C-alpha atoms as one frame of an Amber mdcrd trajectory, in Angstrom:
protein
  24.900  51.433   3.265  23.050  53.181   6.222  23.524  51.938   9.733  20.118
  51.958  12.002  20.538  54.095  14.814  19.947  51.898  17.697  22.836  49.923
  18.653  23.383  47.092  21.129  26.048  48.253  23.920  27.215  45.676  26.393
  23.471  44.626  27.384  21.654  47.510  26.744  20.258  49.859  24.019  21.569
  53.374  23.245  22.017  55.472  20.038  24.892  54.898  17.633  26.469  58.099
  18.473  26.764  58.040  21.918  28.991  54.543  21.846  33.003  55.079  23.156
  35.521  53.024  24.301  38.584  53.918  26.374  41.663  54.161  23.945  43.091
  51.092  25.799  40.358  48.958  24.550  42.001  45.134  23.601  40.239  44.885
  20.472  42.024  48.142  19.171  45.513  47.352  20.433  45.255  43.536  20.123
  42.646  42.571  17.831  41.498  40.538  20.772  37.966  39.459  19.966  35.724
  37.677  18.319  32.467  38.409  16.196  29.683  37.473  14.097  28.039  38.558
  10.755  24.251  37.839  10.163  21.965  37.980   7.596  18.610  39.476   7.646
  16.059  39.024   4.908  12.737  40.832   5.427  13.413  41.877   8.828  14.264
  38.317  10.084  17.469  36.903  11.106  18.872  33.951   9.063  20.803  31.109
  10.794  20.777  33.246  13.977  21.235  30.318  16.437  24.069  28.928  14.323
  25.547  31.856  14.381  25.087  32.294  18.424  26.698  28.808  18.627  29.552
  29.519  16.775  30.363  33.100  18.721  30.134  31.026  21.997  32.414  28.632
  20.518  35.120  31.374  19.604  34.628  32.918  22.478  35.563  29.906  24.519
  38.525  29.162  22.277  40.122  32.595  23.078  39.142  32.379  26.732  36.625
  35.419  26.709  34.065  35.193  29.179  30.830  36.691  27.745  28.268  38.860
  29.927  25.060  36.704  28.940  23.517  33.300  27.909  22.707  31.880  24.183
  19.102  32.438  25.084  19.856  36.244  26.318  22.027  37.047  23.680  19.173
  35.705  21.023  16.552  37.972  23.115  18.666  40.955  23.090  19.297  40.592
  19.192  15.241  40.323  18.449  14.793  43.190  20.615  17.644  45.146  18.512
  15.428  44.376  15.194  12.297  45.504  17.004  14.041  48.886  18.289  15.326
  49.758  14.790  11.892  48.886  13.084  13.954  46.451  10.682  11.714  44.980
   7.769  14.157  44.670   4.921  17.515  42.941   3.883  19.952  43.737   6.014
  22.935  42.648   8.049  23.871  42.371  11.951  27.644  43.183  12.921  27.901
  41.615  16.373  31.570  42.034  18.426  33.188  41.014  21.591  36.475  41.901
  23.036  38.058  40.877  26.170  37.366  44.755  27.229  39.310  47.899  28.073
  42.288  47.622  30.451  45.746  49.122  30.717  47.895  47.675  27.731  49.551
  44.441  28.417  49.903  41.004  26.729  48.605  39.020  29.470  44.696  39.170
  30.109  43.796  41.726  32.450  41.763  40.652  35.841  38.086  41.069  36.590
  37.577  43.147  33.378  33.937  42.706  31.787  34.038  42.091  27.985  33.070
  44.919  25.686  30.117  43.676  23.394  28.557  45.925  20.772  26.073  45.246
  17.943  24.481  47.042  15.073  22.326  46.238  12.035  23.186  48.008   8.657
  21.260  47.658   5.271  22.815  44.822   2.702  20.845  44.245  -0.318  21.053
  41.049  -2.120  24.059  40.837  -5.242  21.527  40.024  -7.393  23.666  40.464
 -10.313  26.622  38.328  -9.007  24.502  35.618  -7.982  22.784  35.679 -11.413
  25.785  35.765 -13.326  28.566  34.521 -11.324  31.812  36.412 -10.327  35.604
  36.922 -10.729  38.039  35.350  -8.395  41.854  35.307  -7.958  44.070  32.762
  -6.173  46.725  33.537  -3.486  48.624  31.898  -1.097  47.079  31.482   2.074
  49.249  33.286   4.976  47.012  32.981   7.960  47.359  32.176  11.374  46.471
  28.196  12.269  43.345  28.790  14.116  40.797  30.310  10.983  38.221  28.262
  12.478  38.079  30.983  15.582  36.065  33.747  13.967  38.747  36.551  15.645
  39.376  40.013  14.824  42.518  39.406  13.678  41.909  39.632   9.715  44.442
  41.695   8.181  45.625  38.676   5.894  42.054  38.248   4.786  41.836  42.155
   4.198  45.224  42.287   1.997  43.908  39.394   0.202  40.200  40.776  -0.134
  42.112  44.309  -1.169  44.577  42.696  -4.047  41.171  40.994  -5.536  39.516
  44.098  -5.470  42.508  45.815  -7.420  42.217  43.022 -10.258  38.937  43.643
 -10.774  38.076  40.179  -8.890  35.116  39.816  -6.432  37.152  37.245  -3.895
  40.607  35.713  -3.480  40.633  31.708  -3.070  43.370  30.882  -0.616  45.560
  28.292  -1.144  48.313  26.333   1.139  51.017  24.303  -0.854  48.514  24.695
  -3.775  45.954  23.118  -1.633  42.319  25.156  -1.868  41.610  26.338   1.803
  38.621  28.818   1.302  38.329  32.676   0.411  39.270  35.679   2.141  35.777
  35.582   3.748  33.958  32.621   2.598  33.967  29.128   2.009  34.778  27.592
  -1.695  33.608  24.638  -3.676  34.341  22.828  -6.791  32.205  20.296  -8.813
  33.297  17.790 -10.896  30.992  14.869 -12.770  28.230  15.966 -10.409  30.204
  15.929  -7.138  31.027  18.681  -4.679  34.768  19.338  -3.242  35.746  21.415
  -0.440  37.949  21.508   2.191  37.137  19.544   5.309  36.363  21.326   8.526
  40.020  21.478  10.452  40.957  24.799  12.340  42.070  25.860   8.866  38.962
  27.054   8.015  36.267  29.000   9.315  33.323  26.644   9.593  30.888  28.777
   7.826  26.782  28.734   9.062  25.949  28.912   5.305  28.210  26.008   4.470
  26.422  23.938   7.422  23.196  24.547   5.522  24.654  23.556   2.169  25.293
  20.025   4.003  22.150  20.053   4.620  20.591  21.269   1.164  22.784  18.545
  -0.667  21.611  15.654   1.424  18.034  16.174   0.584  19.130  16.858  -2.957
  21.021  13.808  -3.190  24.092  15.383  -4.213  27.679  13.847  -3.167  29.428
  16.534  -0.884  33.342  15.450  -0.289  35.175  17.285   2.354  38.285  15.820
   0.432  39.565  19.283  -0.360  40.905  20.026  -4.150  44.078  21.605  -5.789
  44.676  25.077  -7.375  45.169  22.900 -10.707  42.237  21.086 -10.303  40.215
  24.412 -10.848  41.136  24.093 -14.643  38.809  21.074 -15.007  36.023  22.060
 -12.610  32.774  21.980 -14.421  31.230  24.540 -12.003  32.622  26.385  -8.698
  31.059  28.271  -6.021  31.633  30.275  -2.747  29.133  30.749   0.373  28.894
  33.003   3.037  26.515  34.989   5.094  26.162  37.852   2.937  27.145  36.190
  -0.312  25.193  33.522  -0.135  25.755  30.787  -2.643  27.226  32.800  -5.278
  28.806  31.111  -8.522  32.102  31.520  -9.642  32.817  31.720 -13.271  36.401
  33.180 -13.373  39.327  32.292 -11.555  42.866  33.840 -12.628  41.381  34.777
 -16.039  40.276  30.772 -16.556  36.970  30.013 -17.413  35.164  27.854 -15.122
  32.729  25.173 -17.065  31.158  27.142 -19.716  31.168  30.694 -18.176  27.973
  30.420 -16.829  26.536  29.379 -13.321  26.070  25.317 -13.296  23.108  23.693
 -12.653  24.285  21.785  -9.108  24.859  25.857  -8.059  21.311  26.816  -9.274
  19.911  24.012  -6.896  21.564  25.236  -4.187  20.739  28.551  -4.655  16.824
  27.708  -4.996  17.150  25.736  -1.927  18.992  28.650  -0.100  16.191  31.110
  -1.329  13.560  28.745  -0.184  15.290  27.769   3.461  16.070  31.489   3.835
  12.556  32.574   2.843  13.176  35.296   0.422  10.265  36.421  -1.306  11.539
  39.195  -3.859  14.435  39.057  -6.127  14.457  35.467  -6.535  16.888  34.150
  -9.239  15.493  33.212 -12.373  16.663  29.433 -12.500  17.616  29.325 -16.248
  19.947  25.879 -15.966
């Protein structure tokens, strides 16, 4: 995937090859920062306001002062699209750290936050969206503030790597047998026409696509229950799916070599995929709704 040449650095634009930070940078030494990944379709951001709101919530939670208002950031990101002449499907990576300062666990005084953002091509995973994906289960060993989209992602990286080594797309995480979310996405189980998922507590990331799913199910009159589900419930699920900005609404057809339902994406998942495509104004590579 190619990266576009113009990036956002602080509140200015520069060529990606000119970006550099001192070696004493708190994101590198402490993971002291927050980030967002925003989907782009046909050169337009999807759910941009939701992502900006969450960035500000995450920054406030870890006591980082952002160098711009929400409106100013929105304008900067729009200009980033324009300066790169983005017209296709892509994604934005946006990161904010506490800044550059001599290494000390205590926050530095009067240090400006470091901000950078770049755009990278990101084609839709049409094959996975159409046919579904394989997943595995793993114990959730992450910290207690997963609602903050921080840079402390080593447990997530290890879980995702283990999934990859098992030929799986994602790792479904659980604490004491109760499913929380995946390594980089929210996860849902469908049984008897009802969607079940973990409640929006500090133990999971409050996904922007998940928030949209809550709107879709109301429009479609589908029951949505934040009552959670267990690893044992997976064996009797009719359908399962996961959501994220890059995965969209992705069917799960296998978990730990156990087939979900009839091993194909189910009707509720298909309805939500269709609602997502309509909401995101996706005008190409639309999925065939076969169920």
